[in-house]
VEXDO-609420 format. One line per field, with one value per residue (C-alpha): chain; z, y, x. Coordinates in steps of 0.001 Angstrom, whole numbers, padded with zeros to 6 digits. Example, Ala and Ser with C-alpha at 12.3 -4.5 7.8 and 13.67 -1.06 7.14 Angstrom:
residues 2
unit (A  A)
zz (007800  007140)
yy (-004500  -001060)
xx (012300  013670)
end
This chain:
residues 275
unit (A  A  A  A  A  A  A  A  A  A  A  A  A  A  A  A  A  A  A  A  A  A  A  A  A  A  A  A  A  A  A  A  A  A  A  A  A  A  A  A  A  A  A  A  A  A  A  A  A  A  A  A  A  A  A  A  A  A  A  A  A  A  A  A  A  A  A  A  A  A  A  A  A  A  A  A  A  A  A  A  A  A  A  A  A  A  A  A  A  A  A  A  A  A  A  A  A  A  A  A  A  A  A  A  A  A  A  A  A  A  A  A  A  A  A  A  A  A  A  A  A  A  A  A  A  A  A  A  A  A  A  A  A  A  A  A  A  A  A  A  A  A  A  A  A  A  A  A  A  A  A  A  A  A  A  A  A  A  A  A  A  A  A  A  A  A  A  A  A  A  A  A  A  A  A  A  A  A  A  A  A  A  A  A  A  A  A  A  A  A  A  A  A  A  A  A  A  A  A  A  A  A  A  A  A  A  A  A  A  A  A  A  A  A  A  A  A  A  A  A  A  A  A  A  A  A  A  A  A  A  A  A  A  A  A  A  A  A  A  A  A  A  A  A  A  A  A  A  A  A  A  A  A  A  A  A  A  A  A  A  A  A  A  A  A  A  A  A  A  A  A  A  A  A  A)
zz (013306  015269  013887  010490  011682  012769  009477  007614  010164  009408  005842  005566  007708  005834  002648  004346  005339  001659  000091  002670  000925  -002708  -003682  -003765  -006698  -005170  -004434  -008223  -009521  -007555  -008529  -012862  -012678  -010548  -008741  -011191  -014121  -011642  -011095  -014898  -016209  -013230  -015028  -017749  -017232  -014475  -016712  -019657  -017032  -016080  -019674  -020867  -017424  -017804  -022007  -021358  -017279  -018293  -018456  -016268  -013423  -012025  -008651  -005818  -006104  -009434  -007794  -004976  -008024  -009424  -006203  -005642  -009473  -009064  -005837  -007379  -010387  -007766  -006353  -009155  -010456  -007540  -007365  -010964  -010591  -007361  -009109  -012110  -010489  -008338  -011137  -013120  -010380  -010308  -007284  -005400  -004606  -001989  000542  000491  003660  001712  -000778  002043  003913  000569  -000391  002838  003317  -000130  000067  003191  002374  -001543  000742  003523  000420  -001016  002230  002691  -000749  -000196  003067  001252  -001770  001190  002829  -000102  -001106  002487  002436  -001342  -000489  002559  000848  002853  000757  000183  002258  005432  004856  003840  007275  007665  004606  005944  009325  007369  005721  008256  010400  007504  006376  010031  009788  006433  008250  011065  008908  006683  009816  011312  008111  008144  011741  011343  008812  007152  006689  005268  003314  005429  008806  010727  012254  015440  018263  019101  015099  014815  017397  016085  012791  014264  016275  013116  010493  012483  013884  010319  009098  011677  011965  008183  007388  010014  008431  005274  005655  008107  005556  002743  005232  006655  002902  001912  005200  004043  000138  001139  004051  001031  -001566  001121  001596  -002407  -003553  -000944  -003849  -003850  -007459  -007000  -004176  -006565  -007902  -004732  -003351  -006945  -006175  -002959  -003981  -006291  -003678  -001082  -003725  -004903  -001234  -000283  -003387  -002361  001371  000168  -003111  -000710  000003  -003426  -003905  -001455  -002150  -004363  -002043  000687  -001073  -002200  001548  003020  001104  000212  003553  004844  002093  002886  006798  005958  004474  006818  009217  007233  006375  009866  010739  008688  010184  013281  012340)
yy (050107  047098  045895  046287  044353  041344  041794  041316  038750  036525  036792  035834  032983  032110  031999  029895  027252  027312  026709  024419  021192  022829  020998  023508  023875  020815  018858  019487  018255  014830  014098  014193  013903  010702  009390  009968  008212  005428  004642  005128  002572  000334  000544  -000623  -003170  -004774  -004253  -006203  -009139  -009896  -009382  -012281  -014187  -013923  -014608  -018291  -018225  -022143  -023159  -020370  -020770  -024484  -024203  -021948  -020080  -019064  -017056  -015961  -014801  -013317  -011832  -009891  -008675  -007365  -005339  -003974  -003001  -001452  000508  002384  003056  004448  006785  007577  008908  010421  012684  013081  014337  017012  018385  018109  020394  022698  020910  022961  019518  019177  020991  018864  016731  014200  014226  013313  010836  008869  009277  008253  005209  004011  004841  002909  -000220  -000150  -000783  -003208  -005367  -005221  -006547  -008893  -010596  -011337  -012657  -015196  -015547  -016107  -018674  -020809  -021250  -022651  -024933  -025819  -026573  -028623  -030573  -029724  -030590  -028007  -028697  -028928  -025609  -024102  -023244  -020905  -019127  -018744  -017074  -014974  -013770  -013194  -011716  -009462  -008415  -007119  -004996  -003093  -002960  -000956  000954  002556  003098  005270  007420  007224  009153  011847  013767  013499  017103  015506  012436  009875  009563  010669  013683  012845  011757  008128  007286  008283  006253  003137  003672  003933  000573  -001620  -000235  -001104  -004281  -005151  -003405  -005629  -008732  -008839  -008147  -010323  -013513  -012229  -012758  -015593  -017735  -016860  -017346  -020670  -021685  -021093  -022888  -025835  -026468  -025777  -028889  -030940  -030380  -031381  -034392  -035050  -033900  -035506  -035992  -034226  -033141  -032069  -029236  -026559  -027318  -027449  -024068  -022274  -023628  -022342  -018846  -018926  -019686  -017039  -014409  -015252  -015150  -011787  -009907  -011228  -010159  -006642  -006756  -004990  -002131  -001092  -000849  001277  003526  005955  006873  007278  009332  011770  011505  012662  015443  016891  017365  018456  021224  022332  022389  024439  026985  026960  027962  030589  032008  031848  033377  036175  036834  037220  039902)
xx (-007536  -007753  -010637  -008904  -005835  -008192  -010175  -007028  -006101  -009245  -008696  -005396  -006337  -009068  -006899  -004470  -007193  -008387  -005301  -004072  -004766  -003439  -000384  003016  005455  007751  004648  003555  006591  006622  003130  003278  007108  006712  004172  001368  003211  003950  000931  -000303  001979  000864  -002699  -000885  001305  -001091  -004079  -002117  -001265  -004659  -005966  -003854  -004914  -008233  -007670  -006221  -007791  -008348  -004912  -003230  -005352  -005259  -004145  -004425  -001254  -002719  -005823  -003321  -001355  -004693  -005498  -002290  -002451  -006389  -005158  -002359  -004826  -007167  -004256  -002675  -006720  -007570  -004403  -004706  -008396  -007592  -005152  -007322  -010460  -007833  -006724  -010212  -011677  -008378  -007392  -009913  -011600  -008970  -010769  -013406  -014776  -016077  -012848  -010648  -012631  -013124  -008936  -008171  -010313  -009284  -005757  -005876  -007540  -005814  -002288  -004205  -004423  -001600  -000269  -002881  -001885  001737  000817  -001312  001041  004185  001693  000819  004898  004982  002261  003443  007146  005850  003664  000012  -002537  -005047  -007419  -005759  -004074  -007420  -008266  -005266  -006181  -010469  -008791  -006526  -009600  -011877  -008966  -008376  -011900  -012457  -009189  -010338  -013731  -012322  -010213  -013014  -015008  -012607  -012885  -016796  -016844  -014116  -012437  -009441  -007803  -004544  -006215  -003896  -005675  -008844  -008611  -010773  -008727  -010352  -010491  -006723  -005153  -007869  -006256  -003096  -003334  -005152  -002760  000431  -000515  -001384  002149  004071  001910  001748  005518  006332  004893  006077  009465  009138  007405  009546  012991  011226  010688  014393  015373  013155  014011  017721  017187  015658  018686  021142  019363  018766  022007  024354  026969  030348  029451  026515  027729  028090  024375  023194  024831  023741  019931  019883  021086  018353  015888  017456  017390  013834  012516  014463  013078  009481  009530  010881  008301  005660  008028  008446  004821  003806  007524  005579  002726  005249  007761  004365  003188  006030  007753  004365  003318  007075  006944  002983  003642  006878  004615  002157  004497  005938  002239  001598  004692  004122  000631  001660  004162)
end
């Protein structure tokens, strides 16, 4: 009798572990109804813009800020491609590949690096706008971009290394303790420092432009125009500062809701096994 109970428990736990990474019904609705179409549209839109830029590169890529925009679009394109291919491969293998350790490591590493470079591209864009309005020449500001590039390359390398030395069962962060702590430290540092720099640079740009407008448009008849221009600059600064959140929102929704639903399902299965 006890042998049968033990055998049934082992079989049940094996089935649970083999399907732990399978998406639930709600997860599939979120995936195919919101996340997958979002990234598919991202490939179409970003690909179209990139094609136009590359076709007319001699007239569109004239300044460094143009190349920063190109870098940002390329990163967003990569982000969309990675997730579209990831879900397409899962569907092709009927989601059985979700339990593969190598697949989990690849998805975790590419996801983390893609999001990291979206932050990086937005920091570069904010810095370029700031230096442009401060009339800092490209040669003088180049050292800051080089330092940012070196720092971000090192951080990206550390992120990839944490997935190389550790499996990732949830395909979001490493399972092993030390690599997981390193991953959280690097991503947390990159997020808070990067997002803080973006906000600081854009609002510094806004204050700089506002001061220039006050000095230039000192005539009372121009006050309404000055206020209108300041509002437009502030609006654009807020939009650019918040754009990074919008880029990451679909993945955040997918990770949060799907993991919550999966956890609830596993808890219910465990309770049934115990009883």
